[in-house]
DSSP file (Angstrom, degrees, kcal/mol; ACC not computed):
  #  RESIDUE AA STRUCTURE BP1 BP2  ACC     N-H-->O    O-->H-N    N-H-->O    O-->H-N    TCO  KAPPA ALPHA  PHI   PSI    X-CA   Y-CA   Z-CA
    1    1 A M              0   0    0      0, 0.0     2,-0.2     0, 0.0     0, 0.0   0.000 360.0 360.0 360.0 141.1   -6.9  -22.4    1.4
    2    2 A H        -     0   0    0      1,-0.0     2,-0.5     0, 0.0    97,-0.0  -0.566 360.0-120.7 -90.1 154.6   -5.7  -19.6   -0.8
    3    3 A Q        -     0   0    0     -2,-0.2     2,-0.4     2,-0.0   138,-0.2  -0.808  28.8-166.6 -95.8 131.0   -3.3  -20.0   -3.7
    4    4 A S        -     0   0    0     -2,-0.5     2,-0.6   136,-0.1   138,-0.2  -0.925  11.0-153.9-119.4 141.6   -0.1  -18.1   -3.5
    5    5 A T  B     -a  142   0A   0    136,-2.5   138,-0.9    -2,-0.4     2,-0.5  -0.956  10.8-152.0-115.4 116.3    2.4  -17.4   -6.3
    6    6 A Y        +     0   0    0     -2,-0.6   138,-0.1   136,-0.2     3,-0.1  -0.748  24.2 164.4 -88.0 127.5    6.0  -16.8   -5.1
    7    7 A T        -     0   0    0     -2,-0.5    -1,-0.1     1,-0.4   137,-0.1   0.336  39.6-127.6-123.7   5.0    7.9  -14.7   -7.6
    8    8 A G        -     0   0    0    135,-0.2     2,-0.4     2,-0.1    -1,-0.4  -0.384  69.8 -11.6  73.5-162.1   10.9  -13.6   -5.6
    9    9 A S  S    S-     0   0    0     -3,-0.1     2,-0.4    -2,-0.1    76,-0.0  -0.581  73.3-164.5 -75.6 126.6   11.6   -9.9   -5.4
   10   10 A L        -     0   0    0     -2,-0.4     2,-0.2     3,-0.0    73,-0.2  -0.910   6.5-155.9-114.4 138.4    9.5   -7.9   -7.9
   11   11 A D    >   -     0   0    0     -2,-0.4     3,-1.6    71,-0.1     4,-0.5  -0.641  40.9 -89.3-103.4 170.2   10.1   -4.4   -9.1
   12   12 A L  G >  S+     0   0    0     69,-2.0     3,-1.8     1,-0.3    70,-0.1   0.832 121.2  56.3 -51.0 -46.8    7.4   -2.1  -10.4
   13   13 A P  G 3  S+     0   0    0      0, 0.0    -1,-0.3     0, 0.0    69,-0.1   0.787 105.3  54.2 -60.9 -24.3    7.6   -3.0  -14.1
   14   14 A A  G <  S+     0   0    0     -3,-1.6    -2,-0.2     2,-0.0     2,-0.1   0.535  91.5  97.1 -85.6  -6.2    7.0   -6.7  -13.3
   15   15 A L  S <  S-     0   0    0     -3,-1.8    -4,-0.0    -4,-0.5     2,-0.0  -0.364  81.8-100.0 -82.1 162.0    3.8   -6.0  -11.4
   16   16 A S     >  -     0   0    0      1,-0.1     4,-2.6    -2,-0.1     5,-0.2  -0.276  36.9-105.0 -70.8 165.3    0.3   -6.3  -12.8
   17   17 A A  H  > S+     0   0    0      1,-0.2     4,-2.5     2,-0.2     5,-0.2   0.889 122.2  53.0 -60.0 -40.0   -1.6   -3.2  -13.9
   18   18 A A  H  > S+     0   0    0    120,-0.3     4,-2.3     2,-0.2    -1,-0.2   0.914 110.6  46.7 -62.9 -42.7   -3.7   -3.3  -10.8
   19   19 A E  H  > S+     0   0    0    119,-0.2     4,-2.8     2,-0.2     5,-0.2   0.918 112.5  49.2 -65.8 -43.6   -0.7   -3.5   -8.6
   20   20 A R  H  X S+     0   0    0     -4,-2.6     4,-2.7     1,-0.2     5,-0.2   0.905 111.0  50.6 -63.3 -40.6    1.1   -0.7  -10.4
   21   21 A L  H  X S+     0   0    0     -4,-2.5     4,-2.3    -5,-0.2    -2,-0.2   0.934 113.0  45.4 -62.8 -46.2   -2.1    1.5  -10.2
   22   22 A F  H  X S+     0   0    0     -4,-2.3     4,-3.0     2,-0.2     5,-0.2   0.955 115.1  46.5 -62.2 -49.6   -2.4    0.9   -6.5
   23   23 A I  H  X S+     0   0    0     -4,-2.8     4,-3.0     1,-0.2     5,-0.3   0.905 111.8  51.1 -62.6 -42.1    1.3    1.5   -5.7
   24   24 A W  H  X S+     0   0    0     -4,-2.7     4,-2.8    -5,-0.2    -1,-0.2   0.944 113.9  44.8 -59.4 -46.7    1.4    4.7   -7.9
   25   25 A G  H  X S+     0   0    0     -4,-2.3     4,-2.7    -5,-0.2     5,-0.2   0.908 113.8  49.3 -64.0 -42.3   -1.6    6.1   -6.1
   26   26 A F  H  X S+     0   0    0     -4,-3.0     4,-2.5     2,-0.2    -2,-0.2   0.937 114.4  45.0 -62.6 -46.9   -0.3    5.1   -2.7
   27   27 A R  H  X S+     0   0    0     -4,-3.0     4,-1.4    -5,-0.2    -2,-0.2   0.932 114.6  48.3 -62.3 -45.8    3.1    6.7   -3.4
   28   28 A A  H  < S+     0   0    0     -4,-2.8     6,-0.2    -5,-0.3    -2,-0.2   0.916 114.6  44.7 -63.8 -43.8    1.5    9.8   -4.8
   29   29 A K  H >< S+     0   0    0     -4,-2.7     3,-1.6     1,-0.2    -1,-0.2   0.883 110.0  55.3 -67.9 -38.3   -0.9   10.3   -1.9
   30   30 A A  H 3< S+     0   0    0     -4,-2.5    -1,-0.2     1,-0.3    -2,-0.2   0.798 112.0  44.5 -65.0 -26.9    1.8    9.6    0.7
   31   31 A R  T >< S+     0   0    0     -4,-1.4     3,-1.4    -5,-0.2    -1,-0.3   0.078  84.1 153.5-102.2  22.2    3.9   12.3   -0.9
   32   32 A S  T <   +     0   0    0     -3,-1.6     3,-0.1     1,-0.2     6,-0.1  -0.139  53.5  51.8 -55.4 149.0    1.0   14.8   -1.2
   33   33 A G  T 3  S+     0   0    0      1,-0.5    -1,-0.2     2,-0.0     2,-0.1   0.168  84.3 114.6 104.5 -15.8    2.0   18.4   -1.1
   34   34 A G  S <  S-     0   0    0     -3,-1.4    -1,-0.5    -6,-0.2    -3,-0.0  -0.328  79.3-109.5 -79.3 170.0    4.6   17.9   -3.9
   35   35 A A  S    S+     0   0    0      1,-0.2     3,-0.1    -3,-0.1    -1,-0.1   0.912  90.4  62.4 -68.8 -43.9    4.2   19.5   -7.2
   36   36 A V  S    S+     0   0    0      1,-0.2    -1,-0.2     2,-0.1     2,-0.1  -0.998  96.3  24.9-140.3 139.4    3.4   16.4   -9.2
   37   37 A P  S    S-     0   0    0      0, 0.0    -1,-0.2     0, 0.0    -3,-0.2   0.640  81.4-158.7 -79.5 151.2    1.2   14.4   -9.2
   38   38 A T     >  -     0   0    0     -3,-0.1     4,-2.3    -2,-0.1     5,-0.2  -0.344  34.1-102.2 -83.8 169.7   -1.5   16.6   -7.7
   39   39 A A  H  > S+     0   0    0      1,-0.2     4,-2.4     2,-0.2     5,-0.2   0.881 126.1  53.0 -58.9 -37.9   -4.6   15.3   -5.9
   40   40 A A  H  > S+     0   0    0      2,-0.2     4,-2.5     1,-0.2    -1,-0.2   0.880 106.9  52.0 -65.9 -37.5   -6.5   16.1   -9.0
   41   41 A D  H  > S+     0   0    0      2,-0.2     4,-2.5     1,-0.2     5,-0.2   0.928 110.4  47.9 -62.7 -44.9   -4.1   14.1  -11.1
   42   42 A I  H  X S+     0   0    0     -4,-2.3     4,-2.6     1,-0.2     5,-0.2   0.932 112.8  48.1 -62.3 -45.8   -4.5   11.1   -8.8
   43   43 A Q  H  X S+     0   0    0     -4,-2.4     4,-2.8     1,-0.2    -1,-0.2   0.911 111.2  51.2 -61.5 -42.2   -8.3   11.4   -8.9
   44   44 A Q  H  X S+     0   0    0     -4,-2.5     4,-2.2     2,-0.2    -2,-0.2   0.916 112.0  45.8 -62.8 -44.2   -8.2   11.7  -12.7
   45   45 A V  H  X S+     0   0    0     -4,-2.5     4,-1.5     2,-0.2    -2,-0.2   0.935 114.7  46.8 -65.9 -45.7   -6.1    8.6  -13.1
   46   46 A Y  H  <>S+     0   0    0     -4,-2.6     5,-3.0     1,-0.2     6,-0.5   0.897 111.7  52.0 -64.3 -38.8   -8.2    6.5  -10.7
   47   47 A D  H ><5S+     0   0    0     -4,-2.8     3,-2.0     4,-0.3    -1,-0.2   0.909 104.4  57.5 -60.9 -41.5  -11.4    7.8  -12.4
   48   48 A H  H 3<5S+     0   0    0     -4,-2.2    -1,-0.2     1,-0.3    -2,-0.2   0.867 109.1  44.9 -57.1 -37.4  -10.0    6.6  -15.7
   49   49 A F  T 3<5S-     0   0    0     -4,-1.5    -1,-0.3    -3,-0.2    -2,-0.2   0.244 119.2-112.0 -92.8  13.4   -9.6    3.1  -14.3
   50   50 A R  T < 5S+     0   0    0     -3,-2.0    -3,-0.2    -5,-0.1    -2,-0.1   0.779  94.7 102.0  63.7  30.6  -13.1    3.2  -12.8
   51   51 A V    > < +     0   0    0     -5,-3.0     3,-1.9    -6,-0.2     4,-0.3  -0.009  31.7 126.5-128.0  28.6  -11.7    3.2   -9.2
   52   52 A G  T >   +     0   0    0     -6,-0.5     3,-1.5     1,-0.3     4,-0.4   0.822  68.9  62.1 -57.6 -33.2  -12.1    6.9   -8.4
   53   53 A D  T >> S+     0   0    0      1,-0.3     4,-0.6     2,-0.2     3,-0.6   0.694  90.7  70.0 -67.5 -16.3  -14.1    6.1   -5.2
   54   54 A A  H <> S+     0   0    0     -3,-1.9     4,-2.6     1,-0.2    -1,-0.3   0.666  77.9  79.5 -74.3 -15.6  -11.0    4.3   -3.9
   55   55 A V  H <> S+     0   0    0     -3,-1.5     4,-2.6    -4,-0.3    -1,-0.2   0.897  90.7  51.5 -61.3 -40.1   -9.1    7.6   -3.5
   56   56 A L  H <> S+     0   0    0     -3,-0.6     4,-2.1    -4,-0.4    -1,-0.2   0.900 110.9  48.0 -64.2 -39.3  -10.9    8.3   -0.2
   57   57 A S  H  X S+     0   0    0     -4,-0.6     4,-2.5     2,-0.2    -2,-0.2   0.912 110.4  52.4 -65.1 -41.6  -10.0    4.9    1.1
   58   58 A L  H  X S+     0   0    0     -4,-2.6     4,-2.2     1,-0.2    -2,-0.2   0.919 109.2  49.3 -59.4 -45.1   -6.4    5.4    0.0
   59   59 A E  H  X S+     0   0    0     -4,-2.6     4,-2.4     1,-0.2    -1,-0.2   0.897 110.5  51.1 -61.4 -40.7   -6.3    8.8    1.9
   60   60 A S  H  X S+     0   0    0     -4,-2.1     4,-2.4     2,-0.2    -2,-0.2   0.912 108.9  50.4 -64.4 -42.7   -7.8    7.1    5.0
   61   61 A I  H  X S+     0   0    0     -4,-2.5     4,-2.2     1,-0.2    -2,-0.2   0.933 112.4  46.7 -60.8 -46.2   -5.2    4.3    5.0
   62   62 A I  H  X S+     0   0    0     -4,-2.2     4,-2.7     1,-0.2    -1,-0.2   0.893 110.9  52.4 -65.1 -39.5   -2.3    6.9    4.6
   63   63 A E  H  X S+     0   0    0     -4,-2.4     4,-2.2     2,-0.2    -1,-0.2   0.895 107.9  51.7 -62.9 -40.3   -3.8    9.0    7.4
   64   64 A I  H  X S+     0   0    0     -4,-2.4     4,-2.2     2,-0.2     5,-0.4   0.918 111.6  47.0 -63.4 -43.0   -4.0    5.9    9.7
   65   65 A F  H  X S+     0   0    0     -4,-2.2     4,-1.9     1,-0.2    -2,-0.2   0.935 112.5  50.1 -61.8 -45.4   -0.3    5.2    9.0
   66   66 A A  H  < S+     0   0    0     -4,-2.7    -2,-0.2     1,-0.2    -1,-0.2   0.849 118.9  37.2 -62.9 -34.8    0.6    8.9    9.6
   67   67 A C  H  < S+     0   0    0     -4,-2.2    -1,-0.2    -5,-0.2    -2,-0.2   0.734 130.5  21.4 -92.1 -23.9   -1.2    9.0   12.9
   68   68 A T  H  < S+     0   0    0     -4,-2.2    -3,-0.2    -5,-0.2    -2,-0.2   0.562  78.7 127.6-125.7  -9.0   -0.6    5.6   14.4
   69   69 A A     <  -     0   0    0     -4,-1.9    44,-0.3    -5,-0.4     3,-0.1  -0.241  29.6-175.3 -60.1 134.9    2.5    3.9   12.9
   70   70 A H  S    S+     0   0    0     42,-2.9    85,-1.2     1,-0.2     2,-0.4   0.524  76.3  44.6-100.0 -11.8    5.1    2.7   15.4
   71   71 A T  B    S-B  154   0B   0     41,-1.4    -1,-0.2    83,-0.3    83,-0.2  -0.997  90.8-112.0-135.0 136.7    7.4    1.6   12.6
   72   72 A A        -     0   0    0     81,-0.7     2,-0.4    -2,-0.4    81,-0.1  -0.336  23.9-146.2 -66.5 144.8    8.4    3.6    9.5
   73   73 A I        -     0   0    0     39,-0.0     2,-0.7    -4,-0.0    -1,-0.0  -0.892  15.9-126.2-107.5 146.5    7.3    2.3    6.2
   74   74 A E        +     0   0    0     -2,-0.4     2,-0.5    91,-0.0    13,-0.5  -0.829  31.1 179.6 -95.3 114.7    9.5    2.8    3.2
   75   75 A V  B     -c  165   0C   0     89,-2.1    91,-0.9    -2,-0.7     2,-0.1  -0.968  13.2-151.2-119.4 120.8    7.6    4.6    0.4
   76   76 A H        -     0   0    0     -2,-0.5    88,-0.0    89,-0.2    89,-0.0  -0.338  33.2 -85.3 -83.1 168.7    9.4    5.4   -2.9
   77   77 A C    >   -     0   0    0      1,-0.1     3,-1.8    -2,-0.1    -1,-0.1  -0.363  46.4-103.4 -70.7 157.3    8.5    8.3   -5.2
   78   78 A P  T 3  S+     0   0    0      0, 0.0    -1,-0.1     0, 0.0   -50,-0.1   0.740 119.1  45.0 -57.3 -25.7    5.7    7.6   -7.7
   79   79 A T  T 3  S+     0   0    0    -52,-0.1   -55,-0.0   -55,-0.0    -2,-0.0   0.459  81.6 117.7 -99.4  -0.4    8.1    7.2  -10.6
   80   80 A C    <   -     0   0    0     -3,-1.8   -68,-0.1     1,-0.1    -4,-0.1  -0.485  54.3-152.6 -68.9 130.6   10.7    4.9   -8.9
   81   81 A P  S    S+     0   0    0      0, 0.0   -69,-2.0     0, 0.0     2,-0.2   0.626  70.7  86.7 -79.0 -11.3   10.9    1.5  -10.6
   82   82 A R        -     0   0    0    -71,-0.2     2,-0.4   -70,-0.1   -71,-0.1  -0.563  68.2-143.6 -89.3 153.1   12.1   -0.2   -7.4
   83   83 A M        -     0   0    0     -2,-0.2     2,-0.1   -73,-0.2    -8,-0.1  -0.948  10.6-138.5-116.3 135.7    9.7   -1.6   -4.8
   84   84 A S     >  -     0   0    0     -2,-0.4     4,-2.1   -10,-0.2     5,-0.2  -0.460  26.1-113.0 -83.6 163.1   10.4   -1.5   -1.1
   85   85 A D  H  > S+     0   0    0      1,-0.2     4,-2.3     2,-0.2     5,-0.1   0.881 119.8  55.2 -60.4 -37.8    9.7   -4.3    1.3
   86   86 A S  H  > S+     0   0    0      2,-0.2     4,-2.4     1,-0.2    -1,-0.2   0.926 106.4  49.4 -61.9 -44.7    7.0   -2.1    2.9
   87   87 A E  H  > S+     0   0    0    -13,-0.5     4,-2.3     1,-0.2    -1,-0.2   0.886 109.6  51.8 -64.0 -38.3    5.3   -1.6   -0.5
   88   88 A H  H  X S+     0   0    0     -4,-2.1     4,-2.3     1,-0.2    -1,-0.2   0.912 109.6  50.9 -61.8 -41.1    5.3   -5.3   -1.1
   89   89 A G  H  X S+     0   0    0     -4,-2.3     4,-2.0     2,-0.2    -2,-0.2   0.895 108.8  49.8 -63.7 -40.8    3.7   -5.8    2.3
   90   90 A I  H  X S+     0   0    0     -4,-2.4     4,-2.3     2,-0.2    -1,-0.2   0.903 109.7  51.6 -65.9 -40.3    1.0   -3.3    1.6
   91   91 A L  H  X S+     0   0    0     -4,-2.3     4,-2.7     1,-0.2     5,-0.2   0.915 108.3  52.0 -60.4 -42.1    0.3   -5.0   -1.8
   92   92 A R  H  X S+     0   0    0     -4,-2.3     4,-2.4     1,-0.2    -2,-0.2   0.902 109.4  50.5 -60.0 -40.1    0.0   -8.4    0.0
   93   93 A A  H  X S+     0   0    0     -4,-2.0     4,-2.2     2,-0.2    -2,-0.2   0.914 111.1  46.8 -65.8 -42.7   -2.5   -6.8    2.5
   94   94 A I  H  X S+     0   0    0     -4,-2.3     4,-2.0     2,-0.2    -2,-0.2   0.913 112.6  50.0 -66.5 -41.7   -4.6   -5.4   -0.3
   95   95 A A  H  X S+     0   0    0     -4,-2.7     4,-0.9     1,-0.2    -2,-0.2   0.912 111.1  49.6 -61.7 -41.8   -4.6   -8.7   -2.2
   96   96 A A  H ><>S+     0   0    0     -4,-2.4     5,-2.8     1,-0.2     3,-0.6   0.891 108.1  53.8 -64.0 -38.9   -5.6  -10.5    1.0
   97   97 A A  H ><5S+     0   0    0     -4,-2.2     3,-1.6     1,-0.2    -1,-0.2   0.872 102.3  57.6 -64.5 -36.2   -8.4   -8.0    1.5
   98   98 A Q  H 3<5S+     0   0    0     -4,-2.0    -1,-0.2     1,-0.3    -2,-0.2   0.788 110.0  45.2 -63.6 -24.8   -9.7   -8.8   -2.0
   99   99 A Q  T <<5S-     0   0    0     -4,-0.9    -1,-0.3    -3,-0.6    -2,-0.2   0.276 117.2-115.7 -99.1   9.0  -10.0  -12.4   -0.9
  100  100 A E  T < 5 +     0   0    0     -3,-1.6     2,-1.2     1,-0.2    -3,-0.2   0.784  68.0 143.9  60.9  29.5  -11.6  -11.5    2.5
  101  101 A R    >>< +     0   0    0     -5,-2.8     4,-1.5     1,-0.2     3,-0.7  -0.601  14.6 163.9 -95.2  72.0   -8.6  -12.8    4.4
  102  102 A L  H 3>  +     0   0    0     -2,-1.2     4,-2.8     1,-0.3     5,-0.2   0.762  67.3  62.6 -67.2 -26.4   -8.8  -10.1    7.0
  103  103 A D  H 3> S+     0   0    0      1,-0.2     4,-2.3     2,-0.2    -1,-0.3   0.895 105.4  47.4 -63.8 -38.1   -6.5  -11.9    9.5
  104  104 A A  H <> S+     0   0    0     -3,-0.7     4,-2.3     2,-0.2    -2,-0.2   0.873 111.6  50.7 -69.4 -37.3   -3.7  -11.7    6.9
  105  105 A V  H  X S+     0   0    0     -4,-1.5     4,-2.6     2,-0.2     5,-0.2   0.958 112.6  45.8 -62.5 -50.8   -4.4   -8.0    6.4
  106  106 A R  H  X S+     0   0    0     -4,-2.8     4,-2.0     1,-0.2    -2,-0.2   0.914 112.2  51.4 -60.3 -44.3   -4.4   -7.3   10.1
  107  107 A E  H  < S+     0   0    0     -4,-2.3     4,-0.3    -5,-0.2    -1,-0.2   0.915 111.9  46.8 -60.5 -43.8   -1.2   -9.4   10.6
  108  108 A Q  H >< S+     0   0    0     -4,-2.3     3,-1.5     1,-0.2     4,-0.3   0.932 113.1  48.1 -64.4 -45.5    0.6   -7.5    7.8
  109  109 A F  H >X S+     0   0    0     -4,-2.6     4,-2.9     1,-0.3     3,-1.7   0.790  98.8  68.1 -68.9 -26.7   -0.5   -4.1    9.1
  110  110 A E  T 3< S+     0   0    0     -4,-2.0    -1,-0.3     1,-0.3    -2,-0.2   0.579  83.4  74.9 -70.8  -6.3    0.6   -4.9   12.6
  111  111 A C  T <4 S+     0   0    0     -3,-1.5    -1,-0.3    -4,-0.3    -2,-0.2   0.789 119.2  12.8 -66.6 -27.2    4.2   -4.9   11.3
  112  112 A W  T <4 S+     0   0    0     -3,-1.7   -42,-2.9    -4,-0.3   -41,-1.4   0.636 125.0  56.3-120.7 -25.9    3.8   -1.1   11.3
  113  113 A L  S  < S-     0   0    0     -4,-2.9   -44,-0.2   -44,-0.3    -1,-0.1  -0.798  80.4-109.9-115.4 151.0    0.7   -0.2   13.2
  114  114 A P    >>  -     0   0    0      0, 0.0     4,-2.5     0, 0.0     3,-0.5  -0.359  47.9 -96.8 -67.2 162.1   -0.5   -0.9   16.8
  115  115 A P  H 3> S+     0   0    0      0, 0.0     4,-2.3     0, 0.0     5,-0.2   0.865 126.6  51.3 -51.3 -40.7   -3.4   -3.4   16.9
  116  116 A V  H 3> S+     0   0    0      2,-0.2     4,-2.3     1,-0.2     5,-0.1   0.890 110.4  49.3 -66.5 -36.9   -6.0   -0.6   17.2
  117  117 A G  H <> S+     0   0    0     -3,-0.5     4,-2.0     2,-0.2    -1,-0.2   0.899 109.9  51.0 -66.0 -40.9   -4.5    1.1   14.1
  118  118 A A  H  X S+     0   0    0     -4,-2.5     4,-0.8     1,-0.2    -2,-0.2   0.897 110.8  49.3 -62.8 -39.6   -4.5   -2.1   12.2
  119  119 A D  H >X S+     0   0    0     -4,-2.3     3,-0.8    -5,-0.3     4,-0.6   0.915 109.4  51.3 -64.9 -42.5   -8.2   -2.5   13.1
  120  120 A W  H >< S+     0   0    0     -4,-2.3     3,-0.5     1,-0.2    -1,-0.2   0.866 107.2  55.0 -61.0 -35.7   -9.0    1.0   12.0
  121  121 A A  H 3X S+     0   0    0     -4,-2.0     4,-2.3     1,-0.2     5,-0.2   0.714  88.8  79.3 -72.2 -20.1   -7.3    0.4    8.7
  122  122 A L  H <X S+     0   0    0     -4,-0.8     4,-2.8    -3,-0.8     5,-0.2   0.898  89.5  51.4 -58.6 -43.9   -9.5   -2.7    7.9
  123  123 A A  H <X S+     0   0    0     -4,-0.6     4,-2.5    -3,-0.5    -1,-0.2   0.956 114.6  39.9 -63.6 -51.8  -12.5   -0.7    6.7
  124  124 A P  H  > S+     0   0    0      0, 0.0     4,-2.7     0, 0.0     5,-0.2   0.865 115.8  52.9 -67.1 -31.1  -10.8    1.5    4.2
  125  125 A V  H  X S+     0   0    0     -4,-2.3     4,-2.8     2,-0.2    -2,-0.2   0.934 111.1  46.1 -65.7 -44.7   -8.6   -1.4    3.0
  126  126 A R  H  X S+     0   0    0     -4,-2.8     4,-2.4    -5,-0.2    -1,-0.2   0.907 113.1  50.9 -62.9 -40.7  -11.7   -3.5    2.5
  127  127 A G  H  X S+     0   0    0     -4,-2.5     4,-2.4    -5,-0.2    -2,-0.2   0.945 112.9  44.2 -61.6 -49.0  -13.3   -0.6    0.7
  128  128 A L  H  X S+     0   0    0     -4,-2.7     4,-2.5     1,-0.2     5,-0.2   0.926 113.8  50.6 -61.7 -45.4  -10.4    0.0   -1.6
  129  129 A A  H  X S+     0   0    0     -4,-2.8     4,-2.5     1,-0.2    -1,-0.2   0.893 111.6  48.1 -61.1 -40.2  -10.0   -3.7   -2.3
  130  130 A T  H  X S+     0   0    0     -4,-2.4     4,-3.0     2,-0.2    -1,-0.2   0.917 110.4  50.6 -67.4 -43.5  -13.6   -4.1   -3.2
  131  131 A I  H  X S+     0   0    0     -4,-2.4     4,-1.3     2,-0.2     6,-0.2   0.926 113.1  46.3 -61.2 -44.9  -13.6   -1.1   -5.5
  132  132 A F  H  <>S+     0   0    0     -4,-2.5     5,-2.9     2,-0.2     3,-0.4   0.936 113.7  48.9 -61.9 -45.9  -10.6   -2.5   -7.3
  133  133 A R  H ><5S+     0   0    0     -4,-2.5     3,-1.8     1,-0.2    -2,-0.2   0.914 108.6  52.7 -61.5 -43.6  -12.1   -5.9   -7.5
  134  134 A M  H 3<5S+     0   0    0     -4,-3.0    -1,-0.2     1,-0.3    -2,-0.2   0.777 107.8  52.6 -64.5 -25.9  -15.4   -4.6   -8.9
  135  135 A A  T 3<5S-     0   0    0     -4,-1.3    -1,-0.3    -3,-0.4    -2,-0.2   0.386 123.4-106.6 -88.0   3.2  -13.5   -2.7  -11.6
  136  136 A G  T < 5S+     0   0    0     -3,-1.8     2,-1.1     1,-0.2    -3,-0.2   0.620  79.3 134.1  82.6  12.6  -11.8   -6.0  -12.6
  137  137 A L      < +     0   0    0     -5,-2.9     2,-0.5    -6,-0.2    -1,-0.2  -0.753  32.2 179.8 -99.2  89.4   -8.5   -4.9  -11.0
  138  138 A I        -     0   0    0     -2,-1.1  -120,-0.3    -5,-0.1  -119,-0.2  -0.788  20.9-143.3 -96.5 125.8   -7.5   -8.1   -9.1
  139  139 A L        -     0   0    0     -2,-0.5   -41,-0.1  -121,-0.1    -2,-0.0  -0.775  24.0-124.5 -86.8 125.2   -4.2   -8.0   -7.2
  140  140 A P        -     0   0    0      0, 0.0     2,-1.4     0, 0.0   -45,-0.2  -0.330  22.7-110.2 -68.0 151.5   -2.5  -11.4   -7.3
  141  141 A D        +     0   0    0   -138,-0.2  -136,-2.5   -46,-0.1     2,-0.5  -0.687  46.5 176.4 -83.9  93.9   -1.6  -13.1   -4.1
  142  142 A R  B     -a    5   0A   0     -2,-1.4     2,-0.9  -138,-0.2  -136,-0.2  -0.856  21.9-155.7-101.8 132.6    2.2  -12.8   -4.2
  143  143 A H        +     0   0    0   -138,-0.9     2,-0.7    -2,-0.5  -135,-0.2  -0.706  24.6 167.2-109.4  80.2    4.1  -14.1   -1.2
  144  144 A V        -     0   0    0     -2,-0.9     2,-0.3   -56,-0.1   -52,-0.1  -0.854  24.1-146.7 -97.9 117.0    7.3  -12.1   -1.4
  145  145 A R        -     0   0    0     -2,-0.7     2,-0.4     1,-0.0    -2,-0.0  -0.592  11.1-123.9 -86.7 143.2    9.3  -12.3    1.8
  146  146 A S        -     0   0    0     -2,-0.3     3,-0.1     1,-0.1     4,-0.1  -0.686  17.0-170.1 -84.1 134.6   11.4   -9.5    3.2
  147  147 A F  S    S+     0   0    0     -2,-0.4     3,-0.2     1,-0.1    -1,-0.1   0.495  86.6  53.2 -97.8  -6.8   15.0  -10.3    3.8
  148  148 A E  S >  S+     0   0    0      1,-0.1     3,-1.5     2,-0.1     4,-0.3   0.254  71.1 108.0-110.5  11.0   15.6   -7.0    5.6
  149  149 A H  G >  S+     0   0    0      1,-0.3     3,-1.5     2,-0.2    -1,-0.1   0.850  75.5  58.2 -60.6 -34.8   12.8   -7.2    8.2
  150  150 A D  G 3  S+     0   0    0      1,-0.3    -1,-0.3    -3,-0.2    -2,-0.1   0.725 102.3  55.9 -67.5 -19.8   15.3   -7.8   11.0
  151  151 A R  G <  S+     0   0    0     -3,-1.5     2,-0.3     2,-0.1    -1,-0.3   0.403  80.1 116.8 -93.0   3.2   17.0   -4.6   10.2
  152  152 A T    <   -     0   0    0     -3,-1.5     2,-0.4    -4,-0.3    -3,-0.0  -0.538  53.6-150.8 -74.2 133.3   13.8   -2.5   10.6
  153  153 A M        -     0   0    0     -2,-0.3   -81,-0.7   -81,-0.1     2,-0.3  -0.847  13.7-122.3-105.6 141.2   13.9    0.1   13.4
  154  154 A A  B     -B   71   0B   0     -2,-0.4     2,-0.3   -83,-0.2   -83,-0.3  -0.635  35.3-177.6 -77.9 137.2   10.9    1.2   15.3
  155  155 A M        -     0   0    0    -85,-1.2     3,-0.1    -2,-0.3     0, 0.0  -0.984  29.0-158.9-136.8 147.1   10.5    5.0   15.1
  156  156 A K  S    S+     0   0    0     -2,-0.3     2,-0.3     1,-0.3    -1,-0.1   0.757  81.5   7.1 -93.6 -30.6    8.0    7.4   16.7
  157  157 A S        -     0   0    0    -87,-0.1     2,-0.4   -85,-0.0    -1,-0.3  -0.971  65.7-136.4-149.2 162.4    8.5   10.2   14.2
  158  158 A W        -     0   0    0     -2,-0.3     2,-0.2    -3,-0.1     3,-0.1  -0.967  15.2-136.1-126.8 138.1   10.3   10.9   11.0
  159  159 A F    >   -     0   0    0     -2,-0.4     3,-1.4     1,-0.1     2,-0.1  -0.527  38.2 -89.2 -86.1 156.2   12.2   14.0   10.0
  160  160 A V  T 3  S+     0   0    0      1,-0.3    -1,-0.1    -2,-0.2     0, 0.0  -0.441 120.0  33.3 -60.1 136.3   12.0   15.6    6.6
  161  161 A G  T 3  S+     0   0    0      1,-0.2    -1,-0.3    -2,-0.1    -2,-0.1   0.630  86.4 170.9  86.8  14.6   14.5   14.0    4.3
  162  162 A S    X   -     0   0    0     -3,-1.4     3,-1.7     1,-0.1    -1,-0.2  -0.244  43.8-123.9 -57.5 143.9   14.0   10.6    6.1
  163  163 A P  T 3  S+     0   0    0      0, 0.0    -1,-0.1     0, 0.0   -89,-0.0   0.569 106.0  75.0 -67.5  -5.9   15.7    7.7    4.4
  164  164 A T  T 3  S+     0   0    0    -90,-0.1   -89,-2.1     1,-0.1     2,-0.4   0.607  95.7  53.3 -81.7  -9.6   12.3    6.0    4.3
  165  165 A L  B <    c   75   0C   0     -3,-1.7   -89,-0.2   -91,-0.2    -1,-0.1  -0.985 360.0 360.0-122.9 134.0   11.2    8.3    1.4
  166  166 A H              0   0    0    -91,-0.9   -90,-0.2    -2,-0.4    -1,-0.1   0.317 360.0 360.0-151.0 360.0   13.2    8.8   -1.8
């Protein structure tokens, strides 16, 4: 059985360094095409923390979401101090992958992805989780429950300026 630490709702400053690094990279990659941070900036920061190889896995995860998601995920801008329920869920999935709890990863991703998309995401998620773990960047198993999950709407596509990005 895995040990879980319930902390209530956490915002970015309260997260561990490993969690902040992952979320910053995820947010930055999800918003690629913007002026800052650039792909080179993301690679440089990840290289600094000895997880540069994780950038390809991060890109794959985001591509899977972009191509297969049946439900929108809320991704904040890289400098936002607040965390969305979606971002908390993704952190839970990465932490579970570091512990080889792939059933928990798949279950979390199926909130947004069809089963085949969740299966496709397993390999890059495991890769990213392993790279972070090997660099000593362990994501704690936080079990933060969403109180707004019932208000989530399924969407097939998102318009520019979508409320899921800010």
